[in-house]
C-alpha atoms as a printed R data frame, in Angstrom:
    type eleno elety resid chain resno       x      y       z
1   ATOM     1    CA   MET     A     1  83.380  7.546  -0.967
2   ATOM     2    CA   LEU     A     2  83.207  7.015   2.301
3   ATOM     3    CA   LYS     A     3  85.274  3.752   1.970
4   ATOM     4    CA   GLY     A     4  88.073  5.482   0.936
5   ATOM     5    CA   LEU     A     5  88.916  6.580   4.297
6   ATOM     6    CA   ARG     A     6  90.689  3.459   6.236
7   ATOM     7    CA   GLY     A     7  88.719  1.533   7.535
8   ATOM     8    CA   VAL     A     8  85.154  1.976   6.409
9   ATOM     9    CA   ARG     A     9  83.589 -0.871   4.858
10  ATOM    10    CA   THR     A    10  80.550 -0.007   3.657
11  ATOM    11    CA   HIS     A    11  78.517  2.577   2.194
12  ATOM    12    CA   THR     A    12  76.298  2.957   5.595
13  ATOM    13    CA   HIS     A    13  79.091  5.022   7.694
14  ATOM    14    CA   ARG     A    14  78.740  7.770   9.333
15  ATOM    15    CA   GLU     A    15  81.216  9.922   9.584
16  ATOM    16    CA   TRP     A    16  81.447 12.443  12.393
17  ATOM    17    CA   ILE     A    17  83.770 14.997  12.099
18  ATOM    18    CA   PRO     A    18  83.643 16.815  15.305
19  ATOM    19    CA   ILE     A    19  84.469 21.036  15.432
20  ATOM    20    CA   ILE     A    20  86.703 21.825  17.968
21  ATOM    21    CA   ASP     A    21  86.970 25.580  20.082
22  ATOM    22    CA   ASN     A    22  90.519 27.132  18.650
23  ATOM    23    CA   ASP     A    23  92.820 28.299  21.131
24  ATOM    24    CA   GLN     A    24  95.922 30.248  22.069
25  ATOM    25    CA   ASP     A    25  96.924 27.593  24.774
26  ATOM    26    CA   MET     A    26  98.416 24.549  23.316
27  ATOM    27    CA   THR     A    27  98.261 22.783  26.255
28  ATOM    28    CA   ARG     A    28  94.639 22.752  27.047
29  ATOM    29    CA   LEU     A    29  94.098 22.756  23.364
30  ATOM    30    CA   SER     A    30  95.588 19.304  22.484
31  ATOM    31    CA   GLY     A    31  94.132 18.027  26.045
32  ATOM    32    CA   VAL     A    32  90.819 19.069  24.816
33  ATOM    33    CA   VAL     A    33  92.105 17.556  21.367
34  ATOM    34    CA   ARG     A    34  93.157 14.097  22.535
35  ATOM    35    CA   THR     A    35  89.969 13.741  24.440
36  ATOM    36    CA   THR     A    36  87.491 14.288  21.481
37  ATOM    37    CA   LEU     A    37  89.395 12.329  19.371
38  ATOM    38    CA   THR     A    38  89.446  9.422  22.182
39  ATOM    39    CA   PRO     A    39  86.401  6.675  20.396
40  ATOM    40    CA   GLY     A    40  84.224  6.326  21.624
41  ATOM    41    CA   ARG     A    41  80.264  4.015  20.840
42  ATOM    42    CA   ASP     A    42  80.417  6.040  16.946
43  ATOM    43    CA   GLY     A    43  84.756  4.712  16.128
44  ATOM    44    CA   SER     A    44  87.396  7.203  15.330
45  ATOM    45    CA   PRO     A    45  86.793  9.915  13.118
46  ATOM    46    CA   HIS     A    46  89.345 10.710  10.679
47  ATOM    47    CA   ALA     A    47  89.017 14.340  10.544
48  ATOM    48    CA   PHE     A    48  88.638 17.636  13.218
49  ATOM    49    CA   LEU     A    49  87.573 20.392  11.642
50  ATOM    50    CA   LEU     A    50  89.522 23.329  14.336
51  ATOM    51    CA   ARG     A    51  87.115 26.157  14.773
52  ATOM    52    CA   ARG     A    52  89.150 29.550  12.785
53  ATOM    53    CA   HIS     A    53  91.445 27.171  11.527
54  ATOM    54    CA   GLY     A    54  90.856 24.348   8.845
55  ATOM    55    CA   LEU     A    55  91.068 20.813   8.774
56  ATOM    56    CA   TYR     A    56  92.866 18.145   9.910
57  ATOM    57    CA   THR     A    57  93.480 14.776   9.029
58  ATOM    58    CA   TRP     A    58  95.720 11.999   9.481
59  ATOM    59    CA   GLY     A    59  96.893  8.735   7.880
60  ATOM    60    CA   GLU     A    60  99.248  5.666   7.836
61  ATOM    61    CA   THR     A    61 100.997  7.029   4.912
62  ATOM    62    CA   LEU     A    62 101.440 11.127   3.630
63  ATOM    63    CA   ALA     A    63  99.146  9.665   0.888
64  ATOM    64    CA   GLU     A    64  96.840  8.114   2.714
65  ATOM    65    CA   ALA     A    65  95.644 11.574   4.361
66  ATOM    66    CA   GLU     A    66  96.034 13.770   1.547
67  ATOM    67    CA   ARG     A    67  93.251 10.783   0.255
68  ATOM    68    CA   HIS     A    68  90.914 10.919   3.404
69  ATOM    69    CA   VAL     A    69  91.482 15.660   2.742
70  ATOM    70    CA   GLU     A    70  90.607 14.927  -0.643
71  ATOM    71    CA   ILE     A    71  88.252 12.859   0.553
72  ATOM    72    CA   LEU     A    72  86.492 15.044   3.134
73  ATOM    73    CA   GLU     A    73  86.088 17.629   0.762
74  ATOM    74    CA   PHE     A    74  84.223 15.938  -1.409
75  ATOM    75    CA   LEU     A    75  81.682 15.391   0.578
76  ATOM    76    CA   PHE     A    76  81.891 18.338   2.658
77  ATOM    77    CA   GLU     A    77  81.034 20.029  -1.085
78  ATOM    78    CA   THR     A    78  77.845 17.173  -1.941
79  ATOM    79    CA   VAL     A    79  76.730 18.161   1.885
80  ATOM    80    CA   ALA     A    80  76.399 21.420   1.262
81  ATOM    81    CA   ARG     A    81  75.264 21.463  -2.447
82  ATOM    82    CA   THR     A    82  72.159 18.988  -0.969
83  ATOM    83    CA   ARG     A    83  70.963 21.449   1.005
84  ATOM    84    CA   THR     A    84  71.243 24.880  -1.208
85  ATOM    85    CA   VAL     A    85  68.935 22.360  -3.613
86  ATOM    86    CA   ALA     A    86  66.835 20.970  -1.239
87  ATOM    87    CA   THR     A    87  65.835 24.663   0.035
88  ATOM    88    CA   LEU     A    88  65.107 25.494  -3.704
89  ATOM    89    CA   PRO     A    89  61.019 25.698  -4.554
90  ATOM    90    CA   ARG     A    90  59.878 22.138  -6.469
91  ATOM    91    CA   ASP     A    91  57.511 24.496  -8.664
92  ATOM    92    CA   ALA     A    92  58.835 24.437 -11.565
93  ATOM    93    CA   GLU     A    93  57.186 27.969 -11.997
94  ATOM    94    CA   THR     A    94  58.550 29.972  -8.546
95  ATOM    95    CA   TYR     A    95  62.120 28.060  -9.748
96  ATOM    96    CA   HIS     A    96  61.926 30.267 -13.283
97  ATOM    97    CA   GLY     A    97  61.326 33.537 -10.374
98  ATOM    98    CA   ILE     A    98  64.075 33.005  -9.335
99  ATOM    99    CA   VAL     A    99  66.939 32.368 -11.828
100 ATOM   100    CA   GLU     A   100  65.126 35.153 -14.077
101 ATOM   101    CA   ASN     A   101  65.716 37.685 -10.755
102 ATOM   102    CA   SER     A   102  69.090 36.517 -10.295
């Protein structure tokens, strides 16, 4: 899925999605966004999350921006599900007790 993001050529890519605090002062907020999105050693992110507002992404075309949204939503869900499964007990006996008591 990562290779669907513009410029990503390998499955070993690590995507950094910054979370930026929302601010009603648009001038200040735009400065924070500009500074945060300035390419660094990890490259440029393909999106950012604006706390208590939502996901922002972009592309050279509307179709590319939509593809980025779909890929990132899929990856967020995958990470969340993986963390949920990782917290379940390893032995079947305990797992059945959790399911039966739910």
